[in-house]
N, C-alpha and C positions, 0 to 999 in steps of 0.2 A: 287363638280362638278357633273353635270348631263350629261351623255353621251347618246345622242339619236341616235339610229340605225334604218335605214330603210332596212328591209331584205325581199327580194323576192326570193322564192325557189319553183320550180315546184313540188318537192317531200316533202316539208314541213320542216320547221326549227326544229332542234333538240337541239343544244347546242351552246353556245358561250364559246370559250376558251380565257381567259385573263391571260396570264402567269405572268404579272407583278402585278396582283391584289392579295390580300390576299386569295380570293377564286378562284380556277382555273376554274371551270365550272359553267355556268349559263344556265338555260333553259327557259321554257315558262313563268316562274314567272316574267320575264322582260317585257312581252307583255303589252302594254298600249292601243293599238287600232289595228284593222284589225284582221288577223288570222295568222296561221302558214305558209301560203303560200304567203301572202303579208301583212306584219305587221310592226308596229312601236314599238321599244323596248327602254326602258330607263334603264340605269345603273348608280346608284349613286356611285361615287368614291370619295376618299379623296385627289386625286391629278390629274393633267392634263397630267401626263407622260405616261398613260397607252395606248400605241399605238399599241402593238402587240396583235391584236384581230383577231381571226379566227372563222368563222362560219362553222357549220357542219349540213348536212341534216340527215334525218332519216336513210339513207343508209350508212352514214359515209363519204360521199363525202364532201370535203371542198370547200368553195366558198368565193369570195371577199365580202367586206362590204363597204357600204357608210355610213359615220358618220357625225354628226353635233353636236358640243359641244354647249349646250345651254348657259353655263356660261364659256366661254373660249375666250381669245383674244391672238392673236399671235403678238408679238412686238419684234423688235431687241433690246435686253437688255443684259447687262453684269453686273459685279460687280460694275462698275463705275456708272451705272444707279441708284444705291441706294446711296443716299448721305444724309448728315446731320443726321447721325444715333446717337441716344442717348437712354438712359434708365431712367425710372422713379426712379429706385434705382440702385446705382452702388457701387462697393467695399462692397459687401453684405456679411453678416454672415449667413451661412446656417447650423450652428451647431444645430442639432435636430430641424430644422425649414424648412418646405416647404415654400419657399419664393415667394410671388406674385410679379409680375413685369409687366412693359409695355415697349415695344420697339417702338420708334418713328423713322420715316424715310420719306424721300421725294423721288419722282420719277419724270421723265420728264413730262411736262404738257400734252403730248399726251396720257398718260396712263389714262384710265377712272377711276373715283373716286369710282365706285362701284365694281371694281375688287377685288377678295378675294385671297390674296397671302398666300400660306401655309408656315408656319415655321415648320420644322421637328427637334424636340429636340433630340439631340444625348445623350441619357442617359447612365446609367451604362452598358447596354447591348452592346452599341457601343464601349464604353471605354474599356470594357473587351475584345472585339473581333470585330474589325472594319468590318469584313466580314459577321457579323451576320445579316441576313435579318429580324430578329424579330423586328428591330428598326422601320420597316414600319407599326407597329401597329397603327391604326387610333388614339388611345389615345395619341400618341406622336406628333400629328399635332395640330397646332394652326393657326387661320386664321385672316387676316388683315381686318380692317374696316377703313373708312375715318372719321377723327376727324375734324368736321367743325370749331370748335373753334380755334384750332391752325393750321389748314390747312395742316395737315400731315396725313400720314397713321400711324396706330398704331396696334400692336398685343399684346393682353393680354396673358400672359403665366405664368408658374411657374418654379422655379428651385427646384428640389427635395432636401430634407434634406440630408446633409452629403455626397454631391457629392464632387469631387476633387477640390482643390484650383486652382486658375489661371484663364485663359480665358475660359468662358463658350462657348461650341461649339454647333452650330446648322447649318441648311441648309435652305435656302429659295428656293422654287420651283416656277418658273415663266416662262411662255412662252417657255416651253421645255428646260429650263436651270436650272442647279443646281448652286446656289450661296452660297459658303462657307462663314461662318461668319468671318473667319480670314481675308478675303479680303475686309471687309467693313471698313469704315473710323471711326467707333466707336465700342468699344469692351465692353462687360460686364465682370467685374472682380469679381471673388469670392475670397474675402479676408480672410475669416476664415471659417473653416469647421472641422468637426470630421469625416474625410473621411471614408466611408464604401461602397466599391464597391462589396464586397463579399456578397453572400447570406448566410443563416444559415449553420453552420458547426456542425458535430458530434464530440463533445468534448470528450465524454467517451461512450464506447459501452460495454455492458455486455450481453453475450448470455444467454438465458433462455433454458437450455438443458433438455431433458427427463431424468428422474431419473433412469429408467430401460427400458428394451426392452418392446415394446407394444405387449401384448398377450391377451389371453382370460380372464385372471384374472386382468390385468391392461389394460383395453380396450381403454384408450385414454391417450394422453399426450399433455400438453400445451408447445409449443415451441415458440421461438421468440427472440427478442432483446429488452433490456432496454437501451435506448439511451438518453444521456444528449445532448440537442441541445443548441448551443451557438450562440448568435447574440448580442454582447454587446453594439452595437451602435443603430441600427434601431429597433432591437427586432424581434423575430420570429413571423410570422403571420399565415401561413397555409402551407400545403403540403400533400404529400402522398408517401408511398413506395409500391412496388409490390414485393411479395414473390412468387417464382415459384418452383414447384416440378421439379427436374432436369430430372427425368425419365418420369413421366406421364404428365408433362407440365401443371399441375394444377396451377391455378393463384389466388392470394389473394391480392386485392388492399385495403390498409388500409389508409384512410384519417385521418388527424388530424388538429386541430387548436391550437392556444396558450391557449385556454380554457381547453384543455385536459391535461395540465401540472399537475404533481403530487404535493401534498401538499409541501409547502416550496420553490417551484420554481416559476419562472415568465417567461415572454416572452424573457428576455435577457439571462437567464441561467436556464434551467429546464429539468427535466427528463420525458420521455414519454415511454410508453410500446407499442410495436408492437408484438402482439401475435396471434397465430392461434392454432387450435386444430387438432391433427392427431388422427383418430379413427381406431379401429380394426374392421374388417380386413383391412390390409394396406400392402404396399410394402416398402421395405427398399430403401431409396434414400436420396439424399441431398436436403435440402430446401435452396434456394438462394435468397438473395435480388437482384433482376435483374434490378430494376429501382427506382430512387429517384428523386422527384422534391420538393424543399423547397423554400419558398418565405418569405422575411421579410416585414416589414410594409411599406417600400418604393418600394415594388414589385421587389426587387433585388433577383435573383434566384441563387440557387445552384442546380446542376443536376448531376445524375450519371446513366449510362446505360451500360449493358454488351456489347452492340453492338453500341457504340458511333461512329458516322461518322463525328462529328464536333469537333473542338478544344475547343469550348466553354464549353462542358460538362466536358472535362478534366481539363480546367483551373479553373472551378467553382465547383470542385468535393467536395461534403460534407464529403467524407471520407479523407479529406486532412491530418488529424492527423494519419491515418492508412494506408498510401500508402505502407508501408513495410510489411503489414499483408494481404496477398492475400486471406486468408481464413476467414477474419473477417465477411464476409457476407454469410458464409456457415454454416449450421447446419446439421450434419448427423443424420438420424433417422433409427433405426433398428426395424423391425417388425418380429415377429415370424410367421412361415408359418401357414396358415389357411388350415384345412383339405379340405374344399370345394373351398374356394376362390382362393387358389393358383393354382387350376386346370382350372380356368376360362380363356379361351383364346378368348372369344367372347366379342365384345364391347356392350355397352348398345343399346337397341332397342327402337325406337320411336313407341309408341302404339296408340297415338292419337295426332291430331294437329288441333286446331280449331281457327278460326278468327271471330271477332265480326262483320266485314263488308266485303262483297265481292265486293262492289262498294263504292267508296268514291268521293264526290265532293271536289276536292282539291282547289276550289276557295271559299269555304264556311268557316265559323268561326269554325265549329266543324269538325276537320279533325283527330280526335283521333281514333285509332284502337287498339284492345286488342287481344293478343294471349294467349291461354291456351293450354298447351300440356303436355303429360305424357310420361315418358320413364321408361323402366324396365330392370333390370339385375338380373335374378333369382339366379345366382351362387354367385357372390361376392357383389352385391348391388352397388348403386350409391354413389359416394364420396360426403361427406358433404361439404358445403360452396362453391360449384361450381355452377355457374349460367350461363347456356347456353345463347347464343345470337341469336336473330332472325335478319337476315339481309334483308333489303329492298333495292333492287337495280333497276336501270333503265339505259338506254343508256344516254351518253357514260360513263359507269363505275362510275356512281354516286350512292353512297351507304350510307344508314343510318343504325345505329345499335340500337337494342332494347334489353337491358340487362334484363334478367328475375329475378324474385324472386321466392322463394319456397313457394307454398301454403300448401302442405302437403308432408310428406315423411315417408316411413317405411323402413324396412330392404331390400326390393327388388325393390321398385319403388319410383318415385317422380313426383309430379305434379307442373308445373311451370306456371308463368303468367308474362306478360310484357305489358306495354301500351306505346304508342308513339304518339305524335302529329306531323303529317306529315307536312313538309314545304309547304307553299303556292304554289300551282300549280306544285308541285313536280311530275315528271313522266308523265305529260300530254303531248301528248295523248297516250303514249306507254303503260302505266300501270306499275305495280310494280311486280317484281319477288321476291319470298320469298325463303329463305333457313335458316337452323338453325344448329348451330355448338356449340360444347363445352360440350358434355356428356362424363363423365369420370367415370369408375367404380373403385372399390377398389383394383383391381389387375393391374391397370395401363393402361388399354385399353380405347381408346376414340373413339367417333363416331360423325358424323354430317351428315346432309342431304341437298343435293343441291335441286334446283327446280325440276330437272329431277327425283331425287330419291323420292321426295314428290309425284310426279305424279305416279311413279311406285307403291307407297303404297296407292294410292287413297286419299291422303290428299290434302287440298287446297294449291296451289302453286303460285297463281296469284291474284292480286287485280286490278280490273278494275277502272280506274279513269275518272271522268268527270270534266268539268269546265264550270259551268252554272250560277255562282253567281256573282253579281256585287257589293257585299258588300265591303265597304272600310275596309282595313286591315292594321294595324300599325305593322311593323316588327322591327323597331329600331328607335333610335333618335341620332342626333348628340349631343355630350356632351354639357351640359349647366352648367354654373358656379353657385356657391351657392349664388351669388348676383343677380340672375335672369337675365332677358333680353329676347332675342328672342330664341324660342325653335323650332328646325327643326325636323319634324317627317318624317320618310321614310316608304314607304309602297306601296300599290296598290289600284287602283280604287278611288283615291282621287278626290273629286269634291268640289264645293263651299260648305263650311261646317261651322257649329258652333263647337267650341272646348270646352269641359267641363273638368275642372281640379278639383280634390279633393286633398287638401294639407294634409300633415302629422298632422297638428294641427286641422283638421276637417273643416277648411274653404274651400269654393268653389269659382270658377270663371267660367264665361261663356263669350267667346269672339269669334269674327269672325276670322277664319283662313285665311291666305293669300295663295291662291293656286299658287304654283310655276309650278307644272306639275302634271300629274296623279300619280306620284310616290313621290312627295315631297310637303309638306305644312309647312308654317311658322306660328308659334303662337307668337304674339308679347306680350311684357310686362308681362312675367311671374314673379311673385313676388319673392323676395329673400327667399331662404330656404335651410337649410342644410339637410333636411329630404327628403327621397323618396316621390314622389307624383304620383297619378294615373291620366291618361288622356284618353279620348275617343273622337271621332268626330261623328257628326250627320249630315247627308245630308237630303234632302227632303224625301228620301225613306228608308234610311238605318241608322243603328247605328253600329259603328265599334266595334272591340274588345277593352277591357280596357287594357291599357299598363302602366307599371310602369317605371317612369323616375327617375334615381338616379343622383342627382347633383354632380358635381366634386368640391371638396373643394380646392381652390387654395392657401390657406394660413393657416397653422396650425403648432403646435409644437408637437413633439413626446413626449409621456409620458416617463419619466425616471424611472429606477428601483425604486420600493418602498420597504421599509423593509417588510420582511415576519415575521409573528407572529404565534405562535402555534394556531391550530384550535380553534375557539371559541366554547363554550358550551352553548347551549340555555337551559333555564330552562325547566325541565321536571316535569310533574305532580307527586304529591305524593298521595297515597291512602287516602281517607277520613277517619276520626275517626270512629271506629266501637265498638259496645258493645261486651263484652266477652260472648261467647256462650258455650253450652255443659252441660250435666248432668252427673257428676258434672261439674262445670264451668272449662273450659280449661282442662277437663279430670282429674282434681285433681292435687295435688301438685307434683306428680311423672311424670305427662305428660307435664305440661306447667304452665305458669303463666299469670295472667291478667295484661296487661299494659294499663293504663288509656289513653283514646283517641286514642288507636291503636287497641286493641283487644288481642286475645290469641297469645302468643309467645311460641312455642312448644319446648320441649327438644327432641333431637334425641333418638330413631327413630320415634317419633310421629310427625304428620303433619296434616295440615288442619286448618280451622277457629275455630274448637272446640277441636283440639288436640286429637281426638278420632279415628284417622286412623293411622296405623302403617306401616312404610316402611318394605317391605319384606327383612328380614335380611339374611335368608339362601340362599346361592348362587343358583340362578335358572339355568336351562339349556338354553343357549343362542345360537341362530343361526342368524348371521348377513348377509344380502345381498343375499338372495335367488334369483336365476335366474338373477343375476346382477342388481337387483332393490334395491333402498334404503329402505330396509326392516329390521326389527328385530323381531324375534320370541322368545317369552319367555315362558317357561313352568315351572310352580311351582307345584310340586306334593304335594297335601294336602289330608289328610285322614279324612273322615267324617263317624261317626258311625250312623247306622240305627237301632233304638231301638224300633220302633213301630211294633205292631202285632207280637211280639216275633221274629222279624227279627234280627238275630244276625250277621250282616254283615257290611262291610264298602263299600262306593260307590265312583266311579270316576265321577266327573262332570267336563266338559270341559268349560272353559271360554276363548273365543277368542276375541281379539280386533284388529281392523284394522285402521291405521292412514294413511291418504293419502292427497297429494296436488291435488286438482281437477282442478284448473284453475288459471290463472292470469287475472284480469280484470282492465280496466281503468275506473274510476268512475268520473263523473262530479260533479259540486258543488250541484246538486240536488239529488245526490245519485244514478243516473242512470248509468248503464254500457254502455259506448260508444264503447268499444272493449272488446272482450273476447277471450282468448287463452286457449283452452283445452289442457291438457297434454296427450301425447300418451306413449305407452310402448317402448320408444327408448332411455332410459337413458344410459349413459356410466358410467362405474364404475371402481374404482381402490382401492385396499386394501393398506392402508398406513402402518398400523401395526396390531397387534392382536386384537385391540379393536376399530380401527378407519377405516372408509370407506369413500370414496369420490365419489360423483355422479355428473354428468353434463348433461345438455341439453340446447337448445337454441330455441328462437322463432324469426320469421321474422316479422318486422313491418315497413312499409314505407321505404323499401330498407335498413333497418338497422337491424343488428343481435343483439339481447339481450341475453347474456349468463346468465345461472342460475347454480350456483354451490352450492352443498349441502354436508356438512360434517356431518357424523353420528358417534357419539362416545359413547361407553358404559363405565359406571363407576362401578368398583367392590367395591371401598372404598369411604368413605365420603371425599369429596374434596372441598376446597374453591376456587372459580374462580372469575374473574373480567370481566365484560363486560360493556362498555359504562360508565366507571367510577363508577360502582356499584358492590359491592361484594355480592356474593350469594353462597349458599351451594348446591353442588350436592351430593345426598344421594347414598348409595350403591344400586345396582340394578336399576340404573336410566340411561336414555339415553338423550343425548343432540343433537339437530340439529342446525347447523350454516348455514344459508341460505344467499347467496350473489347474488343479482340481478344486472346485469351490466347496461350500458347506455341504456336508453329507450326514444324513441321519443314520447313525450306527444302531444296530440291534443291541449291542453291549459295548461298554467302554473297554472291554478286554479284547475286542475284535480289531482287525486290521483291514485295510484295503490292499488289494493286489492288482496292479496294472499288468495285464498279460500281453506280451509282445511276441510276434512270430517273425522269424528270419529265415529266408529261403535264398539259396544261391544255386544256379544251374548253368550248364554249358551245353552248347550244341556240337562240341567237338566230336569227330569220328575216331579220334585216337583213344587208346587205352590209358586213361588217367585215373588218378586217385583223388580222394577228397578227405578233408580232415577238419575237425573243429576243436577248439580249445575254450575253456572257461576257467578263469582263475583270478588272481590278484595281480595288479600291476606292480612294477618295481621302480617306476620313475619318481616315486615320492608323492604322487597325487592321491594315494590312499583310495584307490578305486578298484572295481572289478572290471575285467575285460572279457570280451567274447570275440572270437576270430573264426571266420568261415573261409575255408581255402579249397579251391579246386585247381589242381595242377600248381602253377606258381603265381596265381592271383588270388587275392583275398579281400574281404570286407572286414574291417576292424571296428569294434564298438567299445566305448568306455562308459561305464555306469558308476557314477560317483556315489560313494557311500553316505552322502550327506544330502539333506533336503531342508528347505525352509518350511517349517511346520508351525502354523499359527504365529508367524513372524519370528520364531525361534529356530535355531539350528539344531536339527535332530538327526539321529541315526536312521539311515535307509538301508535295508538289506536287499540283495538281489539273489535270486535262486533260479536254477534250471528246472524246468517242468517237464522235460522230455519223457520221464518215466510214466507220467499220467496223461500226456497229450497226444501220443501216437504220431510223432512227426514223420515226414518223408525221409527215407534214408536210402541213398544209392551213391554210385561213384560219380555221377554227373549231376545229381540233384539231391540237395541235402537241406533239411529244415531243423530248426531248434526253437523252443519256446522259453522265454525268460519271464519271470515274475518279479516285479519291483514291489517290495513289501513296504507299505506306508503305515506308520503307527496311527492310533486313534488321534483324531484332532477335532477341533470345533469349527474353525473358520475356513482355512485353506491350506494347501500344500503345494510346493513348487519343486519339481525335479528337473534334472538337466543332463541327459545323456548326449553323447556325440559319436560320430562315425567318420571313418576315413577309408580311402581306397589304397591298397598296398600292392606292391610287387615283391614277391619273396625270393630270397637268394636260393632257396632249395625248394623243390617241388614237394607236394604232399606225399609222394611215393617214398620219400626219404624218412618218413615218420612211422614209428612202429605201430601206432594205434590208428592208422588211416584205413579208409574203406577203399578197396581196390577191386578190379575185375576178378572173377573167380579163377581164371586161368593165369592170374598174376601171382607173384610171390609176395605181394603186399598184404598187410593185415587190415583189420577193420577199425574205423573211427567214426567221428561225427562232425558234421559241418555246422558252423554257427553263423547266423546272419542277424542283422539288427532290424527292428521293425517299429515303426511308429505310424500308424495309420489305422488299419483295422478294417473290419467289415464296413462300418459306417465311416470310420475315420481311416481311410486307406493311406497311411503315411508311407508312401512308396519311395524307397531309395533305390533306384534301379541303376545298377552298375553294368554297363555293356562294354566289354573289352573286345574290339573287333580286329580280326586279321583276314584280309581279303586276298583271295587267290589271284595272283597276277604273274605274268612272265617276268623273268629277271630283267629283260631289257626295258620293261615298263615300270620297274620298281621306283626309279628316281622320280618319274613323273607322278606316280601315285602319292609318294611321301609329300611332294610339294603341294599337291592338291589338298591333302588332309590338313597340312599345316595352315594353309590359307583359311579353311573352314573353321579351324580352332580359333584363329585370330579374330575372324568375323563374329563368331559366337560370343567371345569374351568382350568384344566391343559393345555388343548389344546388352550384355549384363551390366 
């Protein structure tokens, strides 16, 4: 229905209030001709019953309206006016089947044949709660057409799968009358069904509780709920929950779909995690599930809210199995008092607020505006995962929200950004008032800024709007079936137009649209398709926006539960055959053996492709997690005699290595980085035990948070481990990193992620030494890449396994050197290399598992032909390789210091004894 309104107001029209419509207020976007003082407005509605219309001028005064319904006829009708009612299919079976049907009926001869009579289908929402106004969703309406062949009216509609047996209920709306289906002379009978009126339910709930209090040494905790969602008939489709901090009112909205189910589950019964991170400093409080909305594949809903005002949310409560447990949605968190943060009684302060446009033409196609703003809290810092909202408001109380994302954040400040496409002709001519709310600090204080407060701080508070464009603009469409037919487009500034369609299969069409009014155009003969398609219109002077139309499928079957199988393992590559190297070959019979078509296989403690490097056996001094960063510092005291020039001393030479994660990059199929996320120094840490530390950070990408978890473990003894169905040996004095990257939104399924790692080794020796780096494939049978950094006769050795756990399946991981593009440090005493770990496209998570060891080499770097040596030396050039897991924000430092102290020979024995005692003391502390 198209409602045409002629409105004349000496002060200017402001808004139309239509209380019986789904949207309460309308403004100048309805204007089709004239101006705000004397104009014609059109409102496209789904029923002719919307009679309670009130106009308001710019000063808030109400006035009467004159209206004319373009497609509306008033006749004296009742239930007896509808006769000879029948259905194409009757006594139907809707078990797991959305069933297409056609209703036929006759009306008195004085009723025009081109009238469109709405059928309102009373679905599960009405059956669950007859007072629920959500049944007025336009998707529940179907409209009549005249069938010339049988000389009857007909309505094509569908009955949703698994609705209740018996008489199918609906209402016909005609000539200001409601005709209930039960009063008609023909009924549609549902004979068989697997009735499911409930939405998804929480079958089992397990709380994810913090293991200890959150404090400076355990600087974050993951909390939440692991929930088994059950919908045995229709199957779970999508939903979300909202977790709120009871004291600081922080809010976390977590959306999920059936694709997020854990391995082994499915849409009918599956487990899902709802987790958030609480970081130190923080306040002790309860975290509560305050709201839940869950939908099944037939759009039947279950809902919960702490402040429910309807019986529907209690009747369809997803916590149905836990009604006797009032604390099932509550998790208490205890935070230790922070010396500075606990004294913070001031809320965050807005320090900048910028908008991309101060004037917007709200009648044009580009109505996007961006806000970038920064807040600061020097005492306790801004709380993580909280996203302030910019509010855009105009008279009378029409408000749009723009939820921000975090651009960058440190311990005291955060910069946010949000973009919004303003509705067509929104706020014209009044303009848009701005405000921003939702800043929360780590001590529980919050702040926001009204338009007046923005003025006081000298920030932009207002967007001026104009309306000077006559471009056609498509806002929505009336639903179209998958079998094609007429497509109704709704919008503004429609004129005689050509309509261009691009279908999902790549085919196109070009047809003349039938202009119904400036706000509605009909496109005839759209071809059958089940896929979304794109449409735009072109007038003599303008081209409209491109709009996506999603056909409604009237008849299909729900997929039933399918058996679940263990995760499949895709073949992973093995290392290519290699020749046995070394002088002697493989280090001799005591170091290793030569295996044909594989290479050297070493005996512990020897390692490498030639078995000529030895694991450091004597326990080093180890310091893990300096300054709450994922770092490990290793000091290995070694004594070197100086015999030249009658120098009867020993010397201390320091060897330091630094391993860090520099960035995470999304790489396209051409190897080009399309997105780069640099890491900052804001990692959170927690000590698990004496040799294991856990580190955490996250990145923001397209309104999605990607979590990055790193576990660092130090090994004192030789240990056999298994990862990705492959066994491998961890040697004494070695460290292993386990890196898990959560869900990431790729730009393309053809793209990959690349974890960029930097490795540096340096020495403070005054001697002329050489450096060398190697990168290649191991020969020990573990099918991995290795990287080795060497200065003189000490090196850091890293192993990169060619396998990863990707979406719970074992997949190939490739490792590449990036030195050609990254400009590493290169000298005889300081050498750097960059390694990229290539991660294939995934949906949920990926786990990778590199490890590193400290080595003493049988031969110095000067013995290798590709080494880097001093210019006055006879040695050649090479590269040094180090291993890194930390980064700018995640500084995973593996610092290897090999120290040789200058002492007199007669003090040598005393020195060695002292060092040995310190080594023993350190290992006892570990």
